[in-house]
mmCIF file of the N, C-alpha and C atoms, coordinates in Angstrom:
data_MODEL
# 
_entry.id   MODEL 
# 
loop_
_atom_site.group_PDB 
_atom_site.id 
_atom_site.type_symbol 
_atom_site.label_atom_id 
_atom_site.label_alt_id 
_atom_site.label_comp_id 
_atom_site.label_asym_id 
_atom_site.label_entity_id 
_atom_site.label_seq_id 
_atom_site.pdbx_PDB_ins_code 
_atom_site.Cartn_x 
_atom_site.Cartn_y 
_atom_site.Cartn_z 
_atom_site.occupancy 
_atom_site.B_iso_or_equiv 
_atom_site.pdbx_formal_charge 
_atom_site.auth_seq_id 
_atom_site.auth_comp_id 
_atom_site.auth_asym_id 
_atom_site.auth_atom_id 
_atom_site.pdbx_PDB_model_num 
ATOM 1   N N  . MET A 1 1  ? 220.092 107.664 341.373 1.00 0.00 ? 1  MET A N  1 
ATOM 2   C CA . MET A 1 1  ? 219.177 107.693 340.250 1.00 0.00 ? 1  MET A CA 1 
ATOM 3   C C  . MET A 1 1  ? 218.943 109.144 339.829 1.00 0.00 ? 1  MET A C  1 
ATOM 4   N N  . VAL A 1 2  ? 219.073 109.379 338.539 1.00 0.00 ? 2  VAL A N  1 
ATOM 5   C CA . VAL A 1 2  ? 218.911 110.728 337.999 1.00 0.00 ? 2  VAL A CA 1 
ATOM 6   C C  . VAL A 1 2  ? 217.423 111.001 337.830 1.00 0.00 ? 2  VAL A C  1 
ATOM 7   N N  . THR A 1 3  ? 216.990 112.139 338.344 1.00 0.00 ? 3  THR A N  1 
ATOM 8   C CA . THR A 1 3  ? 215.574 112.481 338.262 1.00 0.00 ? 3  THR A CA 1 
ATOM 9   C C  . THR A 1 3  ? 215.310 113.389 337.070 1.00 0.00 ? 3  THR A C  1 
ATOM 10  N N  . TYR A 1 4  ? 214.053 113.551 336.759 1.00 0.00 ? 4  TYR A N  1 
ATOM 11  C CA . TYR A 1 4  ? 213.657 114.409 335.645 1.00 0.00 ? 4  TYR A CA 1 
ATOM 12  C C  . TYR A 1 4  ? 214.053 115.859 335.890 1.00 0.00 ? 4  TYR A C  1 
ATOM 13  N N  . GLN A 1 5  ? 214.067 116.279 337.154 1.00 0.00 ? 5  GLN A N  1 
ATOM 14  C CA . GLN A 1 5  ? 214.442 117.655 337.455 1.00 0.00 ? 5  GLN A CA 1 
ATOM 15  C C  . GLN A 1 5  ? 215.899 117.930 337.088 1.00 0.00 ? 5  GLN A C  1 
ATOM 16  N N  . VAL A 1 6  ? 216.778 116.991 337.362 1.00 0.00 ? 6  VAL A N  1 
ATOM 17  C CA . VAL A 1 6  ? 218.193 117.158 337.047 1.00 0.00 ? 6  VAL A CA 1 
ATOM 18  C C  . VAL A 1 6  ? 218.395 117.152 335.537 1.00 0.00 ? 6  VAL A C  1 
ATOM 19  N N  . ILE A 1 7  ? 217.729 116.237 334.837 1.00 0.00 ? 7  ILE A N  1 
ATOM 20  C CA . ILE A 1 7  ? 217.840 116.169 333.384 1.00 0.00 ? 7  ILE A CA 1 
ATOM 21  C C  . ILE A 1 7  ? 217.336 117.454 332.748 1.00 0.00 ? 7  ILE A C  1 
ATOM 22  N N  . SER A 1 8  ? 216.193 117.970 333.201 1.00 0.00 ? 8  SER A N  1 
ATOM 23  C CA . SER A 1 8  ? 215.642 119.204 332.622 1.00 0.00 ? 8  SER A CA 1 
ATOM 24  C C  . SER A 1 8  ? 216.533 120.404 332.945 1.00 0.00 ? 8  SER A C  1 
ATOM 25  N N  . PHE A 1 9  ? 217.138 120.427 334.132 1.00 0.00 ? 9  PHE A N  1 
ATOM 26  C CA . PHE A 1 9  ? 218.039 121.522 334.484 1.00 0.00 ? 9  PHE A CA 1 
ATOM 27  C C  . PHE A 1 9  ? 219.290 121.509 333.607 1.00 0.00 ? 9  PHE A C  1 
ATOM 28  N N  . ILE A 1 10 ? 219.858 120.350 333.385 1.00 0.00 ? 10 ILE A N  1 
ATOM 29  C CA . ILE A 1 10 ? 221.034 120.237 332.520 1.00 0.00 ? 10 ILE A CA 1 
ATOM 30  C C  . ILE A 1 10 ? 220.678 120.619 331.085 1.00 0.00 ? 10 ILE A C  1 
ATOM 31  N N  . LEU A 1 11 ? 219.522 120.194 330.615 1.00 0.00 ? 11 LEU A N  1 
ATOM 32  C CA . LEU A 1 11 ? 219.068 120.563 329.272 1.00 0.00 ? 11 LEU A CA 1 
ATOM 33  C C  . LEU A 1 11 ? 218.883 122.076 329.157 1.00 0.00 ? 11 LEU A C  1 
ATOM 34  N N  . PHE A 1 12 ? 218.285 122.679 330.166 1.00 0.00 ? 12 PHE A N  1 
ATOM 35  C CA . PHE A 1 12 ? 218.096 124.134 330.171 1.00 0.00 ? 12 PHE A CA 1 
ATOM 36  C C  . PHE A 1 12 ? 219.429 124.865 330.129 1.00 0.00 ? 12 PHE A C  1 
ATOM 37  N N  . LEU A 1 13 ? 220.377 124.451 330.958 1.00 0.00 ? 13 LEU A N  1 
ATOM 38  C CA . LEU A 1 13 ? 221.690 125.100 330.971 1.00 0.00 ? 13 LEU A CA 1 
ATOM 39  C C  . LEU A 1 13 ? 222.413 124.951 329.641 1.00 0.00 ? 13 LEU A C  1 
ATOM 40  N N  . THR A 1 14 ? 222.282 123.799 329.014 1.00 0.00 ? 14 THR A N  1 
ATOM 41  C CA . THR A 1 14 ? 222.912 123.569 327.720 1.00 0.00 ? 14 THR A CA 1 
ATOM 42  C C  . THR A 1 14 ? 222.332 124.492 326.657 1.00 0.00 ? 14 THR A C  1 
ATOM 43  N N  . VAL A 1 15 ? 221.011 124.593 326.620 1.00 0.00 ? 15 VAL A N  1 
ATOM 44  C CA . VAL A 1 15 ? 220.358 125.467 325.635 1.00 0.00 ? 15 VAL A CA 1 
ATOM 45  C C  . VAL A 1 15 ? 220.691 126.932 325.921 1.00 0.00 ? 15 VAL A C  1 
ATOM 46  N N  . ALA A 1 16 ? 220.662 127.338 327.171 1.00 0.00 ? 16 ALA A N  1 
ATOM 47  C CA . ALA A 1 16 ? 220.966 128.729 327.526 1.00 0.00 ? 16 ALA A CA 1 
ATOM 48  C C  . ALA A 1 16 ? 222.412 129.077 327.154 1.00 0.00 ? 16 ALA A C  1 
ATOM 49  N N  . ALA A 1 17 ? 223.344 128.182 327.418 1.00 0.00 ? 17 ALA A N  1 
ATOM 50  C CA . ALA A 1 17 ? 224.744 128.429 327.061 1.00 0.00 ? 17 ALA A CA 1 
ATOM 51  C C  . ALA A 1 17 ? 224.909 128.489 325.545 1.00 0.00 ? 17 ALA A C  1 
ATOM 52  N N  . GLY A 1 18 ? 224.221 127.617 324.819 1.00 0.00 ? 18 GLY A N  1 
ATOM 53  C CA . GLY A 1 18 ? 224.294 127.627 323.360 1.00 0.00 ? 18 GLY A CA 1 
ATOM 54  C C  . GLY A 1 18 ? 223.762 128.913 322.766 1.00 0.00 ? 18 GLY A C  1 
ATOM 55  N N  . VAL A 1 19 ? 222.637 129.375 323.261 1.00 0.00 ? 19 VAL A N  1 
ATOM 56  C CA . VAL A 1 19 ? 222.047 130.626 322.758 1.00 0.00 ? 19 VAL A CA 1 
ATOM 57  C C  . VAL A 1 19 ? 222.951 131.806 323.097 1.00 0.00 ? 19 VAL A C  1 
ATOM 58  N N  . THR A 1 20 ? 223.520 131.817 324.292 1.00 0.00 ? 20 THR A N  1 
ATOM 59  C CA . THR A 1 20 ? 224.416 132.902 324.689 1.00 0.00 ? 20 THR A CA 1 
ATOM 60  C C  . THR A 1 20 ? 225.645 132.954 323.789 1.00 0.00 ? 20 THR A C  1 
ATOM 61  N N  . ILE A 1 21 ? 226.247 131.805 323.522 1.00 0.00 ? 21 ILE A N  1 
ATOM 62  C CA . ILE A 1 21 ? 227.414 131.754 322.637 1.00 0.00 ? 21 ILE A CA 1 
ATOM 63  C C  . ILE A 1 21 ? 227.032 132.198 321.228 1.00 0.00 ? 21 ILE A C  1 
ATOM 64  N N  . TRP A 1 22 ? 225.875 131.749 320.737 1.00 0.00 ? 22 TRP A N  1 
ATOM 65  C CA . TRP A 1 22 ? 225.411 132.121 319.391 1.00 0.00 ? 22 TRP A CA 1 
ATOM 66  C C  . TRP A 1 22 ? 225.231 133.633 319.272 1.00 0.00 ? 22 TRP A C  1 
ATOM 67  N N  . VAL A 1 23 ? 224.613 134.244 320.289 1.00 0.00 ? 23 VAL A N  1 
ATOM 68  C CA . VAL A 1 23 ? 224.363 135.685 320.261 1.00 0.00 ? 23 VAL A CA 1 
ATOM 69  C C  . VAL A 1 23 ? 225.678 136.458 320.352 1.00 0.00 ? 23 VAL A C  1 
ATOM 70  N N  . LEU A 1 24 ? 226.598 136.015 321.176 1.00 0.00 ? 24 LEU A N  1 
ATOM 71  C CA . LEU A 1 24 ? 227.865 136.722 321.315 1.00 0.00 ? 24 LEU A CA 1 
ATOM 72  C C  . LEU A 1 24 ? 228.720 136.633 320.058 1.00 0.00 ? 24 LEU A C  1 
ATOM 73  N N  . ARG A 1 25 ? 228.570 135.574 319.276 1.00 0.00 ? 25 ARG A N  1 
ATOM 74  C CA . ARG A 1 25 ? 229.342 135.413 318.047 1.00 0.00 ? 25 ARG A CA 1 
ATOM 75  C C  . ARG A 1 25 ? 228.669 136.050 316.833 1.00 0.00 ? 25 ARG A C  1 
ATOM 76  N N  . MET A 1 26 ? 227.423 136.499 316.975 1.00 0.00 ? 26 MET A N  1 
ATOM 77  C CA . MET A 1 26 ? 226.671 137.078 315.860 1.00 0.00 ? 26 MET A CA 1 
ATOM 78  C C  . MET A 1 26 ? 227.305 138.400 315.440 1.00 0.00 ? 26 MET A C  1 
ATOM 79  N N  . LYS A 1 27 ? 227.357 138.627 314.133 1.00 0.00 ? 27 LYS A N  1 
ATOM 80  C CA . LYS A 1 27 ? 227.902 139.882 313.614 1.00 0.00 ? 27 LYS A CA 1 
ATOM 81  C C  . LYS A 1 27 ? 226.909 141.013 313.854 1.00 0.00 ? 27 LYS A C  1 
ATOM 82  N N  . ARG A 1 28 ? 227.432 142.195 314.105 1.00 0.00 ? 28 ARG A N  1 
ATOM 83  C CA . ARG A 1 28 ? 226.608 143.362 314.427 1.00 0.00 ? 28 ARG A CA 1 
ATOM 84  C C  . ARG A 1 28 ? 225.665 143.710 313.277 1.00 0.00 ? 28 ARG A C  1 
ATOM 85  N N  . GLU A 1 29 ? 226.150 143.584 312.026 1.00 0.00 ? 29 GLU A N  1 
ATOM 86  C CA . GLU A 1 29 ? 225.321 143.923 310.871 1.00 0.00 ? 29 GLU A CA 1 
ATOM 87  C C  . GLU A 1 29 ? 224.112 142.997 310.783 1.00 0.00 ? 29 GLU A C  1 
ATOM 88  N N  . HIS A 1 30 ? 224.314 141.726 311.049 1.00 0.00 ? 30 HIS A N  1 
ATOM 89  C CA . HIS A 1 30 ? 223.220 140.755 311.005 1.00 0.00 ? 30 HIS A CA 1 
ATOM 90  C C  . HIS A 1 30 ? 222.184 141.069 312.091 1.00 0.00 ? 30 HIS A C  1 
ATOM 91  N N  . ALA A 1 31 ? 222.647 141.385 313.285 1.00 0.00 ? 31 ALA A N  1 
ATOM 92  C CA . ALA A 1 31 ? 221.739 141.708 314.385 1.00 0.00 ? 31 ALA A CA 1 
ATOM 93  C C  . ALA A 1 31 ? 220.938 142.977 314.079 1.00 0.00 ? 31 ALA A C  1 
ATOM 94  N N  . ASP A 1 32 ? 221.597 143.981 313.506 1.00 0.00 ? 32 ASP A N  1 
ATOM 95  C CA . ASP A 1 32 ? 220.887 145.218 313.152 1.00 0.00 ? 32 ASP A CA 1 
ATOM 96  C C  . ASP A 1 32 ? 219.839 144.967 312.074 1.00 0.00 ? 32 ASP A C  1 
ATOM 97  N N  . ARG A 1 33 ? 220.193 144.146 311.067 1.00 0.00 ? 33 ARG A N  1 
ATOM 98  C CA . ARG A 1 33 ? 219.238 143.839 309.995 1.00 0.00 ? 33 ARG A CA 1 
ATOM 99  C C  . ARG A 1 33 ? 218.031 143.076 310.549 1.00 0.00 ? 33 ARG A C  1 
ATOM 100 N N  . MET A 1 34 ? 218.268 142.118 311.425 1.00 0.00 ? 34 MET A N  1 
ATOM 101 C CA . MET A 1 34 ? 217.165 141.354 312.016 1.00 0.00 ? 34 MET A CA 1 
ATOM 102 C C  . MET A 1 34 ? 216.294 142.241 312.912 1.00 0.00 ? 34 MET A C  1 
ATOM 103 N N  . ALA A 1 35 ? 216.904 143.202 313.582 1.00 0.00 ? 35 ALA A N  1 
ATOM 104 C CA . ALA A 1 35 ? 216.150 144.104 314.460 1.00 0.00 ? 35 ALA A CA 1 
ATOM 105 C C  . ALA A 1 35 ? 215.233 145.025 313.660 1.00 0.00 ? 35 ALA A C  1 
ATOM 106 N N  . ARG A 1 36 ? 215.658 145.395 312.443 1.00 0.00 ? 36 ARG A N  1 
ATOM 107 C CA . ARG A 1 36 ? 214.858 146.293 311.610 1.00 0.00 ? 36 ARG A CA 1 
ATOM 108 C C  . ARG A 1 36 ? 213.749 145.573 310.851 1.00 0.00 ? 36 ARG A C  1 
ATOM 109 N N  . MET A 1 37 ? 213.798 144.262 310.731 1.00 0.00 ? 37 MET A N  1 
ATOM 110 C CA . MET A 1 37 ? 212.842 143.520 309.910 1.00 0.00 ? 37 MET A CA 1 
ATOM 111 C C  . MET A 1 37 ? 211.377 143.801 310.239 1.00 0.00 ? 37 MET A C  1 
ATOM 112 N N  . PRO A 1 38 ? 210.964 143.800 311.498 1.00 0.00 ? 38 PRO A N  1 
ATOM 113 C CA . PRO A 1 38 ? 209.529 144.038 311.775 1.00 0.00 ? 38 PRO A CA 1 
ATOM 114 C C  . PRO A 1 38 ? 209.059 145.430 311.380 1.00 0.00 ? 38 PRO A C  1 
ATOM 115 N N  . LEU A 1 39 ? 209.975 146.371 311.250 1.00 0.00 ? 39 LEU A N  1 
ATOM 116 C CA . LEU A 1 39 ? 209.602 147.746 310.933 1.00 0.00 ? 39 LEU A CA 1 
ATOM 117 C C  . LEU A 1 39 ? 209.632 148.043 309.438 1.00 0.00 ? 39 LEU A C  1 
ATOM 118 N N  . ASP A 1 40 ? 210.258 147.172 308.652 1.00 0.00 ? 40 ASP A N  1 
ATOM 119 C CA . ASP A 1 40 ? 210.359 147.387 307.213 1.00 0.00 ? 40 ASP A CA 1 
ATOM 120 C C  . ASP A 1 40 ? 209.033 147.094 306.529 1.00 0.00 ? 40 ASP A C  1 
ATOM 121 N N  . ASP A 1 41 ? 208.640 147.979 305.596 1.00 0.00 ? 41 ASP A N  1 
ATOM 122 C CA . ASP A 1 41 ? 207.418 147.760 304.824 1.00 0.00 ? 41 ASP A CA 1 
ATOM 123 C C  . ASP A 1 41 ? 207.650 146.825 303.656 1.00 0.00 ? 41 ASP A C  1 
ATOM 124 N N  . GLN A 1 42 ? 208.877 146.773 303.181 1.00 0.00 ? 42 GLN A N  1 
ATOM 125 C CA . GLN A 1 42 ? 209.190 145.939 302.034 1.00 0.00 ? 42 GLN A CA 1 
ATOM 126 C C  . GLN A 1 42 ? 210.255 144.917 302.426 1.00 0.00 ? 42 GLN A C  1 
ATOM 127 N N  . THR A 1 43 ? 210.130 143.721 301.871 1.00 0.00 ? 43 THR A N  1 
ATOM 128 C CA . THR A 1 43 ? 211.125 142.686 302.100 1.00 0.00 ? 43 THR A CA 1 
ATOM 129 C C  . THR A 1 43 ? 211.629 142.181 300.768 1.00 0.00 ? 43 THR A C  1 
ATOM 130 N N  . LEU A 1 44 ? 212.815 141.640 300.749 1.00 0.00 ? 44 LEU A N  1 
ATOM 131 C CA . LEU A 1 44 ? 213.374 141.091 299.526 1.00 0.00 ? 44 LEU A CA 1 
ATOM 132 C C  . LEU A 1 44 ? 212.995 139.619 299.412 1.00 0.00 ? 44 LEU A C  1 
ATOM 133 N N  . ASN A 1 45 ? 212.579 139.234 298.221 1.00 0.00 ? 45 ASN A N  1 
ATOM 134 C CA . ASN A 1 45 ? 212.267 137.841 297.948 1.00 0.00 ? 45 ASN A CA 1 
ATOM 135 C C  . ASN A 1 45 ? 213.580 137.091 297.758 1.00 0.00 ? 45 ASN A C  1 
ATOM 136 N N  . ARG A 1 46 ? 213.754 135.937 298.395 1.00 0.00 ? 46 ARG A N  1 
ATOM 137 C CA . ARG A 1 46 ? 215.012 135.201 298.300 1.00 0.00 ? 46 ARG A CA 1 
ATOM 138 C C  . ARG A 1 46 ? 215.237 134.603 296.919 1.00 0.00 ? 46 ARG A C  1 
ATOM 139 N N  . ASP A 1 47 ? 214.163 134.255 296.199 1.00 0.00 ? 47 ASP A N  1 
ATOM 140 C CA . ASP A 1 47 ? 214.320 133.614 294.900 1.00 0.00 ? 47 ASP A CA 1 
ATOM 141 C C  . ASP A 1 47 ? 214.750 134.599 293.820 1.00 0.00 ? 47 ASP A C  1 
ATOM 142 N N  . SER A 1 48 ? 214.351 135.823 293.951 1.00 0.00 ? 48 SER A N  1 
ATOM 143 C CA . SER A 1 48 ? 214.747 136.830 292.973 1.00 0.00 ? 48 SER A CA 1 
ATOM 144 C C  . SER A 1 48 ? 215.131 138.091 293.716 1.00 0.00 ? 48 SER A C  1 
ATOM 145 N N  . ASN A 1 49 ? 215.751 138.998 293.027 1.00 0.00 ? 49 ASN A N  1 
ATOM 146 C CA . ASN A 1 49 ? 216.204 140.238 293.666 1.00 0.00 ? 49 ASN A CA 1 
ATOM 147 C C  . ASN A 1 49 ? 215.188 141.354 293.524 1.00 0.00 ? 49 ASN A C  1 
ATOM 148 N N  . THR A 1 50 ? 213.938 141.015 293.317 1.00 0.00 ? 50 THR A N  1 
ATOM 149 C CA . THR A 1 50 ? 212.889 142.030 293.204 1.00 0.00 ? 50 THR A CA 1 
ATOM 150 C C  . THR A 1 50 ? 212.247 142.228 294.560 1.00 0.00 ? 50 THR A C  1 
ATOM 151 N N  . GLU A 1 51 ? 211.819 143.447 294.815 1.00 0.00 ? 51 GLU A N  1 
ATOM 152 C CA . GLU A 1 51 ? 211.169 143.737 296.078 1.00 0.00 ? 51 GLU A CA 1 
ATOM 153 C C  . GLU A 1 51 ? 209.705 143.339 295.982 1.00 0.00 ? 51 GLU A C  1 
ATOM 154 N N  . VAL A 1 52 ? 209.196 142.783 297.056 1.00 0.00 ? 52 VAL A N  1 
ATOM 155 C CA . VAL A 1 52 ? 207.807 142.325 297.099 1.00 0.00 ? 52 VAL A CA 1 
ATOM 156 C C  . VAL A 1 52 ? 207.128 142.979 298.276 1.00 0.00 ? 52 VAL A C  1 
ATOM 157 N N  . ARG A 1 53 ? 205.952 143.537 298.042 1.00 0.00 ? 53 ARG A N  1 
ATOM 158 C CA . ARG A 1 53 ? 205.177 144.123 299.126 1.00 0.00 ? 53 ARG A CA 1 
ATOM 159 C C  . ARG A 1 53 ? 204.600 143.006 299.990 1.00 0.00 ? 53 ARG A C  1 
ATOM 160 N N  . SER A 1 54 ? 204.735 143.151 301.305 1.00 0.00 ? 54 SER A N  1 
ATOM 161 C CA . SER A 1 54 ? 204.152 142.128 302.180 1.00 0.00 ? 54 SER A CA 1 
ATOM 162 C C  . SER A 1 54 ? 202.975 142.660 302.956 1.00 0.00 ? 54 SER A C  1 
# 
């Protein structure tokens, strides 16, 4: 009989492997842009190409 501990461990390993693969396949430019986001004073609005103060 499969217990909740085994199911949660398999779920954890699946999510951890998925996140690891996602991060390793991420482009460097995208990672750099996401890393700078909290430090930027201005962000671009997705609906228009005008800058909006946040």
